[in-house]
BATILUM-723156 format. One record per residue (C-alpha): y, z, x; chain. Coordinates in steps of 0.05 Angstrom, whole numbers, always signed. Example, Ala and Ser with C-alpha at 12.3 -4.5 7.8 and 13.67 -1.06 7.14 Angstrom:
       v       w       u  domar
     -90    +156    +246      A
     -21    +143    +273      A
This chain:
       v       w       u  domar
    +160    +360    +332      A
    +153    +376    +406      A
    +144    +448    +429      A
    +137    +482    +496      A
     +74    +515    +522      A
    +105    +579    +496      A
    +107    +549    +426      A
    +183    +546    +426      A
    +232    +489    +415      A
    +242    +448    +478      A
    +308    +459    +514      A
    +352    +396    +508      A
    +378    +402    +579      A
    +307    +408    +607      A
    +283    +348    +567      A
    +341    +305    +591      A
    +331    +328    +663      A
    +257    +313    +660      A
    +271    +244    +631      A
    +320    +228    +687      A
    +270    +251    +740      A
    +215    +208    +709      A
    +260    +147    +706      A
    +281    +158    +779      A
    +209    +169    +802      A
    +184    +106    +768      A
    +244     +62    +784      A
    +261     +52    +710      A
    +334     +31    +707      A
    +340     +29    +783      A
    +405      -5    +803      A
    +428      -8    +731      A
    +501      +4    +716      A
    +480     +45    +656      A
    +416     +83    +669      A
    +369     +93    +609      A
    +379    +153    +565      A
    +326    +188    +524      A
    +367    +171    +462      A
    +355     +97    +478      A
    +281    +107    +460      A
    +302    +130    +391      A
    +347     +69    +382      A
    +292     +22    +406      A
    +241     +52    +358      A
    +289     +45    +299      A
    +307     -27    +316      A
    +235     -48    +327      A
    +215     -15    +262      A
    +269     -53    +224      A
    +251    -119    +259      A
    +178    -109    +241      A
    +196     -98    +168      A
    +239    -160    +167      A
    +184    -202    +199      A
    +133    -176    +149      A
    +179    -193     +92      A
    +182    -120     +70      A
    +236     -93     +25      A
    +277     -62     +81      A
    +326     -32     +31      A
    +269      +6      -1      A
    +239     +27     +66      A
    +305     +51     +98      A
    +304    +121     +67      A
    +237    +135    +101      A
    +265    +113    +169      A
    +328    +153    +157      A
    +287    +216    +142      A
    +244    +205    +205      A
    +308    +198    +247      A
    +336    +261    +216      A
    +394    +227    +182      A
    +418    +261    +119      A
    +441    +195     +89      A
    +410    +125     +98      A
    +481     +99    +109      A
    +479    +133    +177      A
    +418     +91    +195      A
    +456     +26    +181      A
    +487     +34    +250      A
    +422      +7    +278      A
    +429     -56    +237      A
    +495     -75    +268      A
    +478     -52    +338      A
    +423    -103    +352      A
    +436    -178    +356      A
    +364    -192    +334      A
    +375    -154    +269      A
    +441    -191    +257      A
    +404    -257    +266      A
    +353    -236    +213      A
    +409    -215    +166      A
    +443    -282    +176      A
    +379    -319    +161      A
    +370    -280     +97      A
    +441    -296     +76      A
    +433    -370     +92      A
    +369    -372     +50      A
    +404    -338      -8      A
    +460    -390      -6      A
    +413    -450     -12      A
    +417    -481     -81      A
    +357    -473    -126      A
    +316    -536    -133      A
Protein backbone atom coordinates (compact mmCIF):
# COMPACT_ATOMS: atom_id res chain seq x y z
CA UNK A 1 0.00 0.00 0.00
CA UNK A 2 2.80 2.43 0.84
CA UNK A 3 5.67 2.94 -1.56
CA UNK A 4 8.83 5.02 -1.55
CA UNK A 5 9.51 8.01 -3.79
CA UNK A 6 11.33 5.51 -6.03
CA UNK A 7 8.10 3.50 -6.33
CA UNK A 8 9.50 0.60 -4.33
CA UNK A 9 8.28 -1.21 -1.24
CA UNK A 10 9.22 0.63 1.95
CA UNK A 11 12.06 -0.88 3.94
CA UNK A 12 10.74 -2.27 7.25
CA UNK A 13 13.78 -1.13 9.22
CA UNK A 14 13.48 2.42 7.85
CA UNK A 15 9.75 2.56 8.64
CA UNK A 16 10.32 1.43 12.22
CA UNK A 17 13.24 3.83 12.70
CA UNK A 18 11.18 6.74 11.34
CA UNK A 19 8.28 5.83 13.64
CA UNK A 20 10.61 5.76 16.66
CA UNK A 21 12.09 9.14 15.71
CA UNK A 22 8.60 10.66 15.29
CA UNK A 23 7.47 9.30 18.65
CA UNK A 24 10.59 10.65 20.33
CA UNK A 25 10.31 14.06 18.64
CA UNK A 26 6.66 14.46 19.64
CA UNK A 27 6.96 12.96 23.11
CA UNK A 28 4.57 10.12 22.34
CA UNK A 29 5.22 7.38 24.88
CA UNK A 30 7.78 9.49 26.76
CA UNK A 31 8.63 7.84 30.05
CA UNK A 32 6.61 4.77 29.18
CA UNK A 33 7.93 1.40 30.23
CA UNK A 34 6.86 0.05 26.84
CA UNK A 35 7.26 2.63 24.09
CA UNK A 36 4.69 2.53 21.27
CA UNK A 37 5.37 0.31 18.29
CA UNK A 38 4.07 0.84 14.79
CA UNK A 39 2.30 -2.52 15.09
CA UNK A 40 0.22 -1.00 17.91
CA UNK A 41 -1.49 1.21 15.32
CA UNK A 42 -2.65 -1.90 13.47
CA UNK A 43 -4.00 -3.42 16.68
CA UNK A 44 -5.79 -0.19 17.61
CA UNK A 45 -7.41 0.05 14.17
CA UNK A 46 -8.63 -3.55 14.36
CA UNK A 47 -10.03 -3.18 17.89
CA UNK A 48 -11.76 0.13 17.10
CA UNK A 49 -13.27 -1.35 13.95
CA UNK A 50 -14.64 -4.31 15.90
CA UNK A 51 -15.96 -2.07 18.69
CA UNK A 52 -17.66 0.14 16.12
CA UNK A 53 -19.36 -2.86 14.55
CA UNK A 54 -20.56 -4.10 17.93
CA UNK A 55 -21.89 -0.65 18.86
CA UNK A 56 -23.74 -0.42 15.53
CA UNK A 57 -25.27 -3.84 16.08
CA UNK A 58 -23.58 -5.14 12.92
CA UNK A 59 -23.14 -8.84 12.25
CA UNK A 60 -19.49 -8.98 13.34
CA UNK A 61 -19.17 -12.62 12.33
CA UNK A 62 -20.15 -11.68 8.77
CA UNK A 63 -17.84 -8.65 8.72
CA UNK A 64 -14.77 -10.38 10.14
CA UNK A 65 -13.53 -11.85 6.83
CA UNK A 66 -13.29 -8.31 5.39
CA UNK A 67 -11.22 -7.14 8.37
CA UNK A 68 -9.06 -10.25 8.15
CA UNK A 69 -8.37 -9.59 4.48
CA UNK A 70 -7.50 -5.95 5.19
CA UNK A 71 -5.08 -7.05 7.93
CA UNK A 72 -3.51 -9.59 5.58
CA UNK A 73 -4.60 -12.63 7.57
CA UNK A 74 -5.09 -15.76 5.52
CA UNK A 75 -7.73 -17.03 7.88
CA UNK A 76 -10.29 -15.04 9.95
CA UNK A 77 -9.36 -17.25 12.93
CA UNK A 78 -6.07 -15.32 13.08
CA UNK A 79 -8.06 -12.11 13.56
CA UNK A 80 -9.85 -13.49 16.63
CA UNK A 81 -6.71 -12.65 18.62
CA UNK A 82 -7.90 -9.04 18.63
CA UNK A 83 -11.17 -10.10 20.25
CA UNK A 84 -9.43 -11.55 23.29
CA UNK A 85 -6.73 -8.90 23.53
CA UNK A 86 -9.00 -5.97 24.40
CA UNK A 87 -11.04 -5.74 27.61
CA UNK A 88 -13.64 -3.53 25.87
CA UNK A 89 -14.32 -6.26 23.32
CA UNK A 90 -14.58 -8.88 26.05
CA UNK A 91 -17.14 -6.69 27.81
CA UNK A 92 -19.22 -6.49 24.62
CA UNK A 93 -19.01 -10.25 24.20
CA UNK A 94 -20.14 -10.77 27.81
CA UNK A 95 -23.10 -8.44 27.24
CA UNK A 96 -24.14 -10.38 24.17
CA UNK A 97 -23.90 -13.66 26.08
CA UNK A 98 -25.93 -12.28 28.99
CA UNK A 99 -28.63 -11.05 26.60
CA UNK A 100 -28.76 -14.45 24.93
CA UNK A 101 -29.24 -16.18 28.30
CA UNK A 102 -32.27 -14.08 29.26
CA UNK A 103 -35.47 -16.12 29.03
CA UNK A 104 -37.88 -15.25 26.26
CA UNK A 105 -40.95 -13.37 27.43
